[in-house]
C-alpha positions, 0 to 999 in steps of 0.5 A: 454849413450849419447843422444845427436844429432843435425844436427851436429852429435852426441856428444860422450865420451870415451878412445883412445884404439889405433892409426892407421898408418893413422895420422888421425885415431885412435881407440876409445872405446865409450861409447853407443850413444842412437837410433845409436850404443852400446858401442864399440871399433872402428877406427874413423877418424878425419878430421884435424889430428891436432886435434889428437896430443898430445893424448895418449892411455887410454885417456878420450876424448869427440868428435862429430860423423858425418856421411853422406851417405858415410862417418862418421868423429869425430870433437871437439876432447877434452881430458876431466878429466880421471873421466868423462869416465868409465875405459873401456866404452864398457865394459870388453873384454869377452872371446871368443867374437871375430873371427879372431886372436884366438886359432884354427883360421887359419892363414891369407892366403899370397898373391900368395897362394892357398885359402884352401877351406870353406863352407857357408852353406846359400847363400840369396837363402838359398843354400850352397856356396863353394869356389870350385863352384868358380873354373875356375872364378875370384872371388871377396870377401868382408866381411859385416853385414847387420846391419852395422851402419857406412856409411863408412863401410859395407855400402860403401863396398856394394856400391863399389861392386854394383859399380864394378859389373857395371863396369865389361866388358861385355866381362868378365861378365861370368868369374867374380863373386863377393861374400859377406859374412855376418859375423853375420850369427844369424842376417843375415838370407836368407831372411834378406841377400835378402832384402839387396843385393836388396838395391844395386843390381838387378842382381844376376847373379854373385853376392852372398850374404852368411853366415854359421855357427859360425864355417865357418864363423869364419873359413873364417875370419881367412883365409883372416884376417877379426877380429870381435868382438859382441857388443850387436847388432853390431860387431866391425870388420876391413874391408877386400876386396880379388880378387882369381883367376880363378887357387884358389890363392889369387892375392890381398887383400885390406884393409881398405875402401879406394879403388876403383872400377876402380882399381879392374877392372884393377885387374881383367883384367890382372888375367883373361887374355884375355876372348878368352884364356879359356871357361867360365865355364857352369852350370853344373860345378856350386853346384846347 
C-alpha cells in the first residue's frame, strides 16, 4: 500500500493493463493509495504521451498521480523491476464483480433505436423512476456514484450537468429532463443522493438523481454500455452520457469526459425542434 503524498500528488505503483485510442491514456492496475482509493484498475492520462513510449501490457511501473478540482493526470512514469509490483496489484478478478458486459445483460442500444423500458426503484425522494415517465421530453442521462474519488470522473460529469442545466434555454426547460443514475445502490440511498445533488444544483425541477436494485442497475448499465466493477468501497467504471428523444429513441451517446455542455444544448435544440411544435407534458402525465 502506498502512503506518500506530497504537494505534487501521490506516488503509485502498478502494472499496465491495457491502452486506449488516446495516446496519452493507459489502463493501469494499481496498488491501494492509503486515504484516497483502494487498489483498482482504471484509465489514467499522462500529460505527455511520450512518457508512455515503450510500455507494454504487464509492465510494472511507478508514477505520480496528480489531482485538481476537475482533472487528474500522471507524471514521472517509469518501468520498474518486475519483482517490485505484485502480478495482480488489485487482486484477482472476482466472479460476478462486473456489471455491463456479462451473461444475461442486455445488449447496448444503438443510436437510432428505441430504448427499452427500465425502472429504478428510488430517486432522491425515495420514489420510483421509469423511462416511460419521460416520454414526450428530451432526456439527457449519465451515470455516477457519489463516492467517486477522481475529479475528472463522476464529479466532473455532475459539474457538466449543472452547467448544462443552466444553459438550457428557458423556452425548452419544460421539455428537457436530466437524470443522473447511480450504480452504487447499497451506498447511494435517497438521503445520500439528496446531499450529493445539493453540491451541484438548487433546482431539482428537471434534474433527478436515482438508483435501483442490483438487477435494475445491471439492466440500465447494460442498455447503455456502462461497465462497472466493485473494488472495495470504490467502483471502476467507464463514462457514458446519452440523449433520448421525446419519442424514446436513443439520439446521441457520448463516451468519456470530453463532451461540452454547449454541444449537448445544440443537440437538445435539434432533437426538441421548435418549442411550439408540441405542448410540454402536464404534471398529470408524470408518475407521482
